[in-house]
N, C-alpha and C positions, 0 to 999 in steps of 0.2 A: 637463218635464225637470228633473233634479236636478243641482246643482253644489254640492260641499261638502255642507252639510246644508240648503241652501236649494233651494226649488222655484221654477223660473222658467217662465213661460208662453211659448209661441211668439211671436216678434216680433223686432223689431230693437232691439239694445242697443248702447250705447257702453260699451266697457271701458277702464278706466284702472288703473294700478298705481302703488304708491308708489316703487319702485325695483327694478332687477334684483337677483336673488338668491334664495336658498333659502326665505327667510321673508317673503314679499311679500304684501300684501293686494291683491286684484284687486276693483275696484268696478264692478258692473253697473248702468247707469243707463238710463232711458228719459225722454227730455226732461230735465227737472230733477229727476225723482224717482229716488232711490237705491233700487234693487230688492234688491240683495244685495251683501255683502262677503265674499269668499271667500279663505281662505289658499292660496297657490300658490307655485310656483317659476317665476321668470321669467328666461330665458336670452336675452341679446342675441345674436341669430343671424340671418343672412340666409337667408330661405326663398324658393323660387321661386314658390309659390302660397299662398293663404290656405286652410287646411284646419281642419276641426273633427273631433275625435276623441271618439267616444261608445262606450258599452258598454251592454248591457242588464242591469239589476239587478233585484232583487226588486220594486222599486217603479216599474220602467219604465226609461227612458233615463237615463243618467248621463253628464254632460259631463266628460270627462277631460282634455281639453287643446285648445289652439288654436294653430296656426302662423299668425303674421302675417308681413308682409314683413320686418320687422326684429326679431322676437322670437318666442320659443316660450313658451307659458304651460301649465304642468302643474298641475292643480288637485288639492288634497289631498282625499281621500275622506272626511275627518272634519269636525270642527267648523267652522261658519261662522256669521257673525252676519247674520241676515236682517232687512231693514227692512220 
């Protein structure tokens, strides 16, 4: 799956972000390893369920956003720094 310009494999990830707002960096980690840093918009918002939003692009599935209990993350489709 692609998020931003990074490709991430199926699995469990911890996601963290710097602060809510339109120019936030979301960090995907597995264990202590940083997998990707992706630009996103983070909105503090109460959601009833955790949901993942994807689309099918030319290179496969693209992660567009995630709704968490207390935040909604929307990923930028362009540049990201992969580790």
